[in-house]
HTML snippet that shows the backbone in 3Dmol.js (N, CA, C, O; Angstrom):
<script src="https://3Dmol.org/build/3Dmol-min.js"></script>
<div id="view" style="width:600px;height:400px;position:relative"></div>
<script>
const pdb = `
ATOM      1  N   MET A   1     105.927  91.891  92.579  1.00  0.00           N
ATOM      2  CA  MET A   1     106.538  92.711  93.666  1.00  0.00           C
ATOM      3  C   MET A   1     105.475  93.563  94.436  1.00  0.00           C
ATOM      4  O   MET A   1     104.521  94.086  93.860  1.00  0.00           O
ATOM      5  N   PHE A   2     105.670  93.648  95.551  1.00  0.00           N
ATOM      6  CA  PHE A   2     104.733  94.379  96.687  1.00  0.00           C
ATOM      7  C   PHE A   2     105.225  95.767  96.784  1.00  0.00           C
ATOM      8  O   PHE A   2     106.408  96.061  96.951  1.00  0.00           O
ATOM      9  N   PRO A   3     104.196  96.649  96.662  1.00  0.00           N
ATOM     10  CA  PRO A   3     104.433  98.041  96.931  1.00  0.00           C
ATOM     11  C   PRO A   3     104.916  98.332  98.397  1.00  0.00           C
ATOM     12  O   PRO A   3     104.142  98.144  99.335  1.00  0.00           O
ATOM     13  N   PHE A   4     106.180  98.785  98.595  1.00  0.00           N
ATOM     14  CA  PHE A   4     106.719  98.966  99.841  1.00  0.00           C
ATOM     15  C   PHE A   4     105.878  99.651 100.802  1.00  0.00           C
ATOM     16  O   PHE A   4     105.766  99.330 101.985  1.00  0.00           O
ATOM     17  N   ASP A   5     105.219 100.736 100.153  1.00  0.00           N
ATOM     18  CA  ASP A   5     104.636 101.676 101.039  1.00  0.00           C
ATOM     19  C   ASP A   5     103.282 100.884 101.661  1.00  0.00           C
ATOM     20  O   ASP A   5     102.756 101.344 102.675  1.00  0.00           O
ATOM     21  N   HIS A   6     102.876  99.979 101.178  1.00  0.00           N
ATOM     22  CA  HIS A   6     101.832  99.100 101.560  1.00  0.00           C
ATOM     23  C   HIS A   6     102.056  98.010 102.638  1.00  0.00           C
ATOM     24  O   HIS A   6     101.163  97.307 103.111  1.00  0.00           O
ATOM     25  N   THR A   7     103.382  97.964 102.964  1.00  0.00           N
ATOM     26  CA  THR A   7     103.713  96.800 104.052  1.00  0.00           C
ATOM     27  C   THR A   7     103.991  97.497 105.305  1.00  0.00           C
ATOM     28  O   THR A   7     104.143  98.710 105.445  1.00  0.00           O
ATOM     29  N   TRP A   8     104.050  96.409 106.377  1.00  0.00           N
ATOM     30  CA  TRP A   8     104.487  96.839 107.507  1.00  0.00           C
ATOM     31  C   TRP A   8     105.100  95.629 108.240  1.00  0.00           C
ATOM     32  O   TRP A   8     104.559  94.524 108.222  1.00  0.00           O
ATOM     33  N   PRO A   9     106.332  95.907 108.931  1.00  0.00           N
ATOM     34  CA  PRO A   9     106.953  94.841 109.663  1.00  0.00           C
ATOM     35  C   PRO A   9     106.292  94.376 110.881  1.00  0.00           C
ATOM     36  O   PRO A   9     105.655  95.169 111.575  1.00  0.00           O
ATOM     37  N   TYR A  10     106.405  93.094 111.196  1.00  0.00           N
ATOM     38  CA  TYR A  10     105.722  92.527 112.421  1.00  0.00           C
ATOM     39  C   TYR A  10     106.705  91.466 112.977  1.00  0.00           C
ATOM     40  O   TYR A  10     107.622  91.042 112.274  1.00  0.00           O
ATOM     41  N   GLU A  11     106.502  91.038 114.261  1.00  0.00           N
ATOM     42  CA  GLU A  11     107.545  90.231 114.841  1.00  0.00           C
ATOM     43  C   GLU A  11     106.527  88.985 115.448  1.00  0.00           C
ATOM     44  O   GLU A  11     105.354  89.198 115.752  1.00  0.00           O
ATOM     45  N   GLN A  12     107.094  87.849 115.549  1.00  0.00           N
ATOM     46  CA  GLN A  12     106.253  86.847 116.145  1.00  0.00           C
ATOM     47  C   GLN A  12     107.015  86.294 117.363  1.00  0.00           C
ATOM     48  O   GLN A  12     108.194  85.958 117.260  1.00  0.00           O
ATOM     49  N   TYR A  13     106.366  86.208 118.460  1.00  0.00           N
ATOM     50  CA  TYR A  13     106.920  85.751 119.676  1.00  0.00           C
ATOM     51  C   TYR A  13     105.965  84.667 120.094  1.00  0.00           C
ATOM     52  O   TYR A  13     104.796  84.931 120.376  1.00  0.00           O
ATOM     53  N   MET A  14     106.443  83.483 120.133  1.00  0.00           N
ATOM     54  CA  MET A  14     105.433  82.322 120.718  1.00  0.00           C
ATOM     55  C   MET A  14     104.228  82.307 119.717  1.00  0.00           C
ATOM     56  O   MET A  14     104.387  82.058 118.522  1.00  0.00           O
ATOM     57  N   ASN A  15     103.213  82.543 120.187  1.00  0.00           N
ATOM     58  CA  ASN A  15     101.750  82.743 119.330  1.00  0.00           C
ATOM     59  C   ASN A  15     101.302  83.980 119.274  1.00  0.00           C
ATOM     60  O   ASN A  15     100.158  84.219 118.887  1.00  0.00           O
ATOM     61  N   ASP A  16     102.101  84.869 119.633  1.00  0.00           N
ATOM     62  CA  ASP A  16     101.669  86.406 119.457  1.00  0.00           C
ATOM     63  C   ASP A  16     102.278  87.158 118.334  1.00  0.00           C
ATOM     64  O   ASP A  16     103.479  87.004 118.108  1.00  0.00           O
ATOM     65  N   LEU A  17     101.629  87.880 117.680  1.00  0.00           N
ATOM     66  CA  LEU A  17     102.097  88.700 116.601  1.00  0.00           C
ATOM     67  C   LEU A  17     102.114  90.294 117.130  1.00  0.00           C
ATOM     68  O   LEU A  17     101.116  90.740 117.698  1.00  0.00           O
ATOM     69  N   TYR A  18     103.289  91.119 116.916  1.00  0.00           N
ATOM     70  CA  TYR A  18     103.425  92.428 117.498  1.00  0.00           C
ATOM     71  C   TYR A  18     103.989  93.193 116.283  1.00  0.00           C
ATOM     72  O   TYR A  18     104.570  92.596 115.377  1.00  0.00           O
ATOM     73  N   VAL A  19     103.786  94.658 116.285  1.00  0.00           N
ATOM     74  CA  VAL A  19     104.531  95.491 115.611  1.00  0.00           C
ATOM     75  C   VAL A  19     105.201  96.417 116.463  1.00  0.00           C
ATOM     76  O   VAL A  19     104.616  96.696 117.510  1.00  0.00           O
ATOM     77  N   GLN A  20     106.389  96.995 116.221  1.00  0.00           N
ATOM     78  CA  GLN A  20     107.020  97.603 117.021  1.00  0.00           C
ATOM     79  C   GLN A  20     106.518  98.873 117.339  1.00  0.00           C
ATOM     80  O   GLN A  20     106.640  99.357 118.464  1.00  0.00           O
ATOM     81  N   ARG A  21     105.896  99.503 116.301  1.00  0.00           N
ATOM     82  CA  ARG A  21     105.298 100.808 116.314  1.00  0.00           C
ATOM     83  C   ARG A  21     104.116 100.736 115.462  1.00  0.00           C
ATOM     84  O   ARG A  21     104.146 100.137 114.387  1.00  0.00           O
ATOM     85  N   CYS A  22     102.932 101.407 115.968  1.00  0.00           N
ATOM     86  CA  CYS A  22     101.672 101.439 115.126  1.00  0.00           C
ATOM     87  C   CYS A  22     101.971 102.488 113.885  1.00  0.00           C
ATOM     88  O   CYS A  22     102.576 103.538 114.100  1.00  0.00           O
ATOM     89  N   PRO A  23     101.598 102.198 112.842  1.00  0.00           N
ATOM     90  CA  PRO A  23     101.747 103.108 111.623  1.00  0.00           C
ATOM     91  C   PRO A  23     100.699 104.354 111.696  1.00  0.00           C
ATOM     92  O   PRO A  23     100.784 105.321 110.939  1.00  0.00           O
ATOM     93  N   PHE A  24      99.772 104.221 112.627  1.00  0.00           N
ATOM     94  CA  PHE A  24      98.805 105.361 112.711  1.00  0.00           C
ATOM     95  C   PHE A  24      99.192 106.339 113.874  1.00  0.00           C
ATOM     96  O   PHE A  24      99.410 107.536 113.684  1.00  0.00           O
ATOM     97  N   CYS A  25      99.253 105.766 115.006  1.00  0.00           N
ATOM     98  CA  CYS A  25      99.350 106.668 116.295  1.00  0.00           C
ATOM     99  C   CYS A  25     100.792 106.406 116.998  1.00  0.00           C
ATOM    100  O   CYS A  25     101.071 106.835 118.117  1.00  0.00           O
ATOM    101  N   SER A  26     101.543 105.750 116.298  1.00  0.00           N
ATOM    102  CA  SER A  26     103.016 105.479 116.759  1.00  0.00           C
ATOM    103  C   SER A  26     103.182 104.981 118.183  1.00  0.00           C
ATOM    104  O   SER A  26     104.134 105.348 118.872  1.00  0.00           O
ATOM    105  N   ALA A  27     102.274 104.162 118.611  1.00  0.00           N
ATOM    106  CA  ALA A  27     102.251 103.466 119.978  1.00  0.00           C
ATOM    107  C   ALA A  27     103.400 102.290 119.811  1.00  0.00           C
ATOM    108  O   ALA A  27     103.580 101.737 118.726  1.00  0.00           O
ATOM    109  N   GLU A  28     104.026 102.019 120.790  1.00  0.00           N
ATOM    110  CA  GLU A  28     105.092 100.979 120.708  1.00  0.00           C
ATOM    111  C   GLU A  28     104.746  99.653 121.204  1.00  0.00           C
ATOM    112  O   GLU A  28     104.038  99.593 122.209  1.00  0.00           O
ATOM    113  N   ASN A  29     105.163  98.537 120.618  1.00  0.00           N
ATOM    114  CA  ASN A  29     105.088  97.157 120.982  1.00  0.00           C
ATOM    115  C   ASN A  29     103.610  96.936 121.079  1.00  0.00           C
ATOM    116  O   ASN A  29     103.068  96.745 122.168  1.00  0.00           O
ATOM    117  N   VAL A  30     102.948  96.960 119.932  1.00  0.00           N
ATOM    118  CA  VAL A  30     101.446  96.816 119.784  1.00  0.00           C
ATOM    119  C   VAL A  30     101.251  95.379 119.605  1.00  0.00           C
ATOM    120  O   VAL A  30     101.876  94.819 118.704  1.00  0.00           O
ATOM    121  N   LEU A  31     100.361  94.634 120.449  1.00  0.00           N
ATOM    122  CA  LEU A  31     100.079  93.325 120.223  1.00  0.00           C
ATOM    123  C   LEU A  31      98.792  93.203 119.209  1.00  0.00           C
ATOM    124  O   LEU A  31      97.711  93.763 119.393  1.00  0.00           O
ATOM    125  N   LEU A  32      99.090  92.458 118.237  1.00  0.00           N
ATOM    126  CA  LEU A  32      98.107  92.455 117.148  1.00  0.00           C
ATOM    127  C   LEU A  32      97.078  91.404 117.357  1.00  0.00           C
ATOM    128  O   LEU A  32      97.371  90.270 117.735  1.00  0.00           O
ATOM    129  N   PRO A  33      95.908  91.786 117.111  1.00  0.00           N
ATOM    130  CA  PRO A  33      94.625  90.519 117.245  1.00  0.00           C
ATOM    131  C   PRO A  33      94.769  89.687 116.186  1.00  0.00           C
ATOM    132  O   PRO A  33      93.765  89.566 115.483  1.00  0.00           O
ATOM    133  N   LEU A  34      95.839  89.016 115.841  1.00  0.00           N
ATOM    134  CA  LEU A  34      96.045  88.081 114.612  1.00  0.00           C
ATOM    135  C   LEU A  34      97.026  86.911 115.213  1.00  0.00           C
ATOM    136  O   LEU A  34      97.957  87.146 115.984  1.00  0.00           O
ATOM    137  N   ARG A  35      96.697  85.740 114.779  1.00  0.00           N
ATOM    138  CA  ARG A  35      97.337  84.516 115.186  1.00  0.00           C
ATOM    139  C   ARG A  35      98.191  83.929 114.075  1.00  0.00           C
ATOM    140  O   ARG A  35      97.741  84.006 112.932  1.00  0.00           O
ATOM    141  N   PRO A  36      99.318  83.378 114.267  1.00  0.00           N
ATOM    142  CA  PRO A  36      99.890  82.745 113.489  1.00  0.00           C
ATOM    143  C   PRO A  36      99.268  81.749 112.320  1.00  0.00           C
ATOM    144  O   PRO A  36      99.730  81.564 111.194  1.00  0.00           O
ATOM    145  N   SER A  37      98.154  81.194 112.880  1.00  0.00           N
ATOM    146  CA  SER A  37      97.390  80.212 111.969  1.00  0.00           C
ATOM    147  C   SER A  37      96.619  81.108 110.962  1.00  0.00           C
ATOM    148  O   SER A  37      96.436  80.718 109.809  1.00  0.00           O
ATOM    149  N   GLU A  38      96.229  82.144 111.339  1.00  0.00           N
ATOM    150  CA  GLU A  38      95.490  83.131 110.562  1.00  0.00           C
ATOM    151  C   GLU A  38      96.345  83.859 109.552  1.00  0.00           C
ATOM    152  O   GLU A  38      95.774  84.357 108.583  1.00  0.00           O
ATOM    153  N   LEU A  39      97.695  83.976 109.680  1.00  0.00           N
ATOM    154  CA  LEU A  39      98.624  84.280 108.749  1.00  0.00           C
ATOM    155  C   LEU A  39      98.682  83.222 107.548  1.00  0.00           C
ATOM    156  O   LEU A  39      98.715  83.554 106.363  1.00  0.00           O
ATOM    157  N   LYS A  40      98.690  81.931 108.006  1.00  0.00           N
ATOM    158  CA  LYS A  40      98.686  81.004 106.937  1.00  0.00           C
ATOM    159  C   LYS A  40      97.554  81.060 106.042  1.00  0.00           C
ATOM    160  O   LYS A  40      97.777  80.711 104.883  1.00  0.00           O
ATOM    161  N   SER A  41      96.326  81.446 106.357  1.00  0.00           N
ATOM    162  CA  SER A  41      95.353  81.583 105.622  1.00  0.00           C
ATOM    163  C   SER A  41      95.382  82.718 104.656  1.00  0.00           C
ATOM    164  O   SER A  41      94.940  82.627 103.511  1.00  0.00           O
ATOM    165  N   ILE A  42      95.976  83.898 105.213  1.00  0.00           N
ATOM    166  CA  ILE A  42      96.015  85.061 104.518  1.00  0.00           C
ATOM    167  C   ILE A  42      97.131  84.707 103.523  1.00  0.00           C
ATOM    168  O   ILE A  42      96.912  85.067 102.366  1.00  0.00           O
ATOM    169  N   GLN A  43      98.225  84.101 103.749  1.00  0.00           N
ATOM    170  CA  GLN A  43      99.207  83.715 102.676  1.00  0.00           C
ATOM    171  C   GLN A  43      98.644  82.835 101.568  1.00  0.00           C
ATOM    172  O   GLN A  43      99.105  82.779 100.428  1.00  0.00           O
ATOM    173  N   GLY A  44      97.425  82.044 102.101  1.00  0.00           N
ATOM    174  CA  GLY A  44      96.760  81.239 101.114  1.00  0.00           C
ATOM    175  C   GLY A  44      95.778  82.071 100.049  1.00  0.00           C
ATOM    176  O   GLY A  44      95.177  81.521  99.126  1.00  0.00           O
ATOM    177  N   GLY A  45      95.731  83.433 100.336  1.00  0.00           N
ATOM    178  CA  GLY A  45      94.653  84.201  99.568  1.00  0.00           C
ATOM    179  C   GLY A  45      93.544  84.724 100.309  1.00  0.00           C
ATOM    180  O   GLY A  45      92.774  85.460  99.692  1.00  0.00           O
ATOM    181  N   LYS A  46      93.300  84.460 101.630  1.00  0.00           N
ATOM    182  CA  LYS A  46      92.150  85.015 102.112  1.00  0.00           C
ATOM    183  C   LYS A  46      92.483  86.522 102.788  1.00  0.00           C
ATOM    184  O   LYS A  46      93.471  86.606 103.518  1.00  0.00           O
ATOM    185  N   LYS A  47      91.806  87.489 102.586  1.00  0.00           N
ATOM    186  CA  LYS A  47      91.798  88.790 103.177  1.00  0.00           C
ATOM    187  C   LYS A  47      91.376  88.671 104.601  1.00  0.00           C
ATOM    188  O   LYS A  47      90.572  87.807 104.952  1.00  0.00           O
ATOM    189  N   HIS A  48      91.991  89.664 105.557  1.00  0.00           N
ATOM    190  CA  HIS A  48      91.844  89.639 106.818  1.00  0.00           C
ATOM    191  C   HIS A  48      91.578  91.132 107.459  1.00  0.00           C
ATOM    192  O   HIS A  48      92.511  91.933 107.408  1.00  0.00           O
ATOM    193  N   LEU A  49      90.497  91.477 107.983  1.00  0.00           N
ATOM    194  CA  LEU A  49      90.460  92.709 108.531  1.00  0.00           C
ATOM    195  C   LEU A  49      91.181  93.017 109.788  1.00  0.00           C
ATOM    196  O   LEU A  49      90.848  92.441 110.824  1.00  0.00           O
ATOM    197  N   LEU A  50      92.135  93.872 109.775  1.00  0.00           N
ATOM    198  CA  LEU A  50      93.018  93.892 111.039  1.00  0.00           C
ATOM    199  C   LEU A  50      92.690  95.360 111.707  1.00  0.00           C
ATOM    200  O   LEU A  50      92.882  96.395 111.069  1.00  0.00           O
ATOM    201  N   VAL A  51      92.223  95.355 112.934  1.00  0.00           N
ATOM    202  CA  VAL A  51      91.975  96.491 113.671  1.00  0.00           C
ATOM    203  C   VAL A  51      93.122  96.722 114.702  1.00  0.00           C
ATOM    204  O   VAL A  51      93.212  95.940 115.648  1.00  0.00           O
ATOM    205  N   PHE A  52      94.053  97.811 114.564  1.00  0.00           N
ATOM    206  CA  PHE A  52      94.846  98.067 115.724  1.00  0.00           C
ATOM    207  C   PHE A  52      94.318  98.424 117.058  1.00  0.00           C
ATOM    208  O   PHE A  52      93.669  99.464 117.162  1.00  0.00           O
ATOM    209  N   PRO A  53      94.504  97.758 117.975  1.00  0.00           N
ATOM    210  CA  PRO A  53      93.957  97.919 119.349  1.00  0.00           C
ATOM    211  C   PRO A  53      94.260  99.237 119.901  1.00  0.00           C
ATOM    212  O   PRO A  53      93.508  99.749 120.731  1.00  0.00           O
ATOM    213  N   CYS A  54      95.446  99.882 119.436  1.00  0.00           N
ATOM    214  CA  CYS A  54      95.756 100.942 120.258  1.00  0.00           C
ATOM    215  C   CYS A  54      95.040 102.382 119.741  1.00  0.00           C
ATOM    216  O   CYS A  54      95.047 103.379 120.463  1.00  0.00           O
ATOM    217  N   CYS A  55      94.456 102.365 118.477  1.00  0.00           N
ATOM    218  CA  CYS A  55      94.044 103.596 118.173  1.00  0.00           C
ATOM    219  C   CYS A  55      92.739 103.095 117.189  1.00  0.00           C
ATOM    220  O   CYS A  55      92.059 103.955 116.629  1.00  0.00           O
ATOM    221  N   ARG A  56      92.487 101.886 117.046  1.00  0.00           N
ATOM    222  CA  ARG A  56      91.197 101.287 116.412  1.00  0.00           C
ATOM    223  C   ARG A  56      91.133 101.732 114.766  1.00  0.00           C
ATOM    224  O   ARG A  56      90.079 101.650 114.136  1.00  0.00           O
ATOM    225  N   HIS A  57      92.350 102.193 114.182  1.00  0.00           N
ATOM    226  CA  HIS A  57      92.341 102.036 112.771  1.00  0.00           C
ATOM    227  C   HIS A  57      92.301 100.665 112.055  1.00  0.00           C
ATOM    228  O   HIS A  57      92.863  99.671 112.516  1.00  0.00           O
ATOM    229  N   LYS A  58      91.718 100.675 111.092  1.00  0.00           N
ATOM    230  CA  LYS A  58      91.539  99.420 110.249  1.00  0.00           C
ATOM    231  C   LYS A  58      92.232  99.335 108.974  1.00  0.00           C
ATOM    232  O   LYS A  58      92.224 100.300 108.210  1.00  0.00           O
ATOM    233  N   VAL A  59      92.935  98.066 108.640  1.00  0.00           N
ATOM    234  CA  VAL A  59      93.423  98.025 107.323  1.00  0.00           C
ATOM    235  C   VAL A  59      92.989  96.555 107.021  1.00  0.00           C
ATOM    236  O   VAL A  59      92.750  95.756 107.926  1.00  0.00           O
ATOM    237  N   THR A  60      92.907  96.266 105.777  1.00  0.00           N
ATOM    238  CA  THR A  60      92.924  94.844 105.369  1.00  0.00           C
ATOM    239  C   THR A  60      94.017  94.210 104.900  1.00  0.00           C
ATOM    240  O   THR A  60      94.614  94.650 103.917  1.00  0.00           O
ATOM    241  N   VAL A  61      94.384  93.167 105.508  1.00  0.00           N
ATOM    242  CA  VAL A  61      95.820  92.448 105.346  1.00  0.00           C
ATOM    243  C   VAL A  61      95.495  91.610 103.983  1.00  0.00           C
ATOM    244  O   VAL A  61      94.463  90.940 103.948  1.00  0.00           O
ATOM    245  N   VAL A  62      96.283  91.644 102.977  1.00  0.00           N
ATOM    246  CA  VAL A  62      95.896  90.992 101.776  1.00  0.00           C
ATOM    247  C   VAL A  62      96.890  89.934 101.518  1.00  0.00           C
ATOM    248  O   VAL A  62      96.613  88.973 100.800  1.00  0.00           O
ATOM    249  N   ASP A  63      98.095  90.088 102.108  1.00  0.00           N
ATOM    250  CA  ASP A  63      99.215  88.930 101.923  1.00  0.00           C
ATOM    251  C   ASP A  63     100.064  89.019 103.159  1.00  0.00           C
ATOM    252  O   ASP A  63      99.860  89.911 103.983  1.00  0.00           O
ATOM    253  N   ALA A  64     100.971  88.158 103.306  1.00  0.00           N
ATOM    254  CA  ALA A  64     102.081  88.252 104.414  1.00  0.00           C
ATOM    255  C   ALA A  64     103.241  87.272 104.078  1.00  0.00           C
ATOM    256  O   ALA A  64     103.036  86.235 103.447  1.00  0.00           O
ATOM    257  N   ASP A  65     104.344  87.606 104.480  1.00  0.00           N
ATOM    258  CA  ASP A  65     105.370  86.756 104.549  1.00  0.00           C
ATOM    259  C   ASP A  65     105.958  86.603 105.866  1.00  0.00           C
ATOM    260  O   ASP A  65     105.253  86.869 106.840  1.00  0.00           O
ATOM    261  N   ARG A  66     107.204  86.193 106.038  1.00  0.00           N
ATOM    262  CA  ARG A  66     107.889  86.029 107.452  1.00  0.00           C
ATOM    263  C   ARG A  66     108.017  87.190 108.096  1.00  0.00           C
ATOM    264  O   ARG A  66     107.822  87.221 109.311  1.00  0.00           O
ATOM    265  N   ASP A  67     108.358  88.310 107.406  1.00  0.00           N
ATOM    266  CA  ASP A  67     108.501  89.619 107.954  1.00  0.00           C
ATOM    267  C   ASP A  67     107.626  90.782 107.939  1.00  0.00           C
ATOM    268  O   ASP A  67     107.633  91.616 108.845  1.00  0.00           O
ATOM    269  N   TYR A  68     106.816  90.847 106.841  1.00  0.00           N
ATOM    270  CA  TYR A  68     105.902  92.056 106.465  1.00  0.00           C
ATOM    271  C   TYR A  68     104.547  91.564 106.348  1.00  0.00           C
ATOM    272  O   TYR A  68     104.298  90.405 106.016  1.00  0.00           O
ATOM    273  N   LEU A  69     103.674  92.425 106.616  1.00  0.00           N
ATOM    274  CA  LEU A  69     102.028  92.271 106.397  1.00  0.00           C
ATOM    275  C   LEU A  69     101.933  93.360 105.198  1.00  0.00           C
ATOM    276  O   LEU A  69     102.402  94.498 105.222  1.00  0.00           O
ATOM    277  N   LEU A  70     101.185  92.717 104.099  1.00  0.00           N
ATOM    278  CA  LEU A  70     100.938  93.656 102.845  1.00  0.00           C
ATOM    279  C   LEU A  70      99.293  94.094 102.975  1.00  0.00           C
ATOM    280  O   LEU A  70      98.386  93.265 103.036  1.00  0.00           O
ATOM    281  N   THR A  71      99.130  95.344 103.002  1.00  0.00           N
ATOM    282  CA  THR A  71      97.796  95.798 103.371  1.00  0.00           C
ATOM    283  C   THR A  71      97.268  96.468 102.087  1.00  0.00           C
ATOM    284  O   THR A  71      97.978  96.769 101.127  1.00  0.00           O
ATOM    285  N   ASP A  72      95.860  96.676 102.189  1.00  0.00           N
ATOM    286  CA  ASP A  72      95.217  97.364 100.945  1.00  0.00           C
ATOM    287  C   ASP A  72      95.456  98.868 100.833  1.00  0.00           C
ATOM    288  O   ASP A  72      94.963  99.441  99.861  1.00  0.00           O
ATOM    289  N   ARG A  73      96.133  99.541 101.690  1.00  0.00           N
ATOM    290  CA  ARG A  73      96.452 100.817 101.568  1.00  0.00           C
ATOM    291  C   ARG A  73      97.803 101.117 102.266  1.00  0.00           C
ATOM    292  O   ARG A  73      98.418 100.372 103.030  1.00  0.00           O
ATOM    293  N   PRO A  74      98.176 102.499 101.801  1.00  0.00           N
ATOM    294  CA  PRO A  74      99.656 102.699 102.261  1.00  0.00           C
ATOM    295  C   PRO A  74      99.697 102.875 103.749  1.00  0.00           C
ATOM    296  O   PRO A  74      98.710 103.299 104.350  1.00  0.00           O
ATOM    297  N   LEU A  75     100.842 102.552 104.375  1.00  0.00           N
ATOM    298  CA  LEU A  75     100.954 102.677 105.634  1.00  0.00           C
ATOM    299  C   LEU A  75     102.301 103.539 105.993  1.00  0.00           C
ATOM    300  O   LEU A  75     102.556 103.874 107.150  1.00  0.00           O
ATOM    301  N   ARG A  76     103.025 103.817 105.021  1.00  0.00           N
ATOM    302  CA  ARG A  76     104.262 104.411 104.998  1.00  0.00           C
ATOM    303  C   ARG A  76     104.101 105.885 104.279  1.00  0.00           C
ATOM    304  O   ARG A  76     103.479 106.066 103.233  1.00  0.00           O
ATOM    305  N   ARG A  77     104.725 106.826 104.979  1.00  0.00           N
ATOM    306  CA  ARG A  77     104.799 108.153 104.034  1.00  0.00           C
ATOM    307  C   ARG A  77     105.826 108.140 103.137  1.00  0.00           C
ATOM    308  O   ARG A  77     106.865 107.548 103.430  1.00  0.00           O
ATOM    309  N   ARG A  78     105.687 108.760 101.975  1.00  0.00           N
ATOM    310  CA  ARG A  78     106.802 108.810 101.088  1.00  0.00           C
ATOM    311  C   ARG A  78     107.665 110.035 101.169  1.00  0.00           C
ATOM    312  O   ARG A  78     108.646 110.150 100.434  1.00  0.00           O
TER     313      ARG A  78
END
`;
const viewer = $3Dmol.createViewer("view");
viewer.addModel(pdb, "pdb");
viewer.setStyle({}, {cartoon: {color: "spectrum"}});
viewer.zoomTo();
viewer.render();
</script>
């Protein structure tokens, strides 16, 4: 089971991946520099450095499913 505070929801529209709100700066509708083909390699076990374009915060994506990205550090406050 994934630790919920290490996950963040994303949406896919065509070949673009978005988050509704940045977990760091709260910018809205952020286009991620990540493609659906890269998600498949992440699901296969490859890690991916993700830099949020709005504020330049970095996280490592270690897994993903259809709705959430799993990162190496907490993205949610408890």
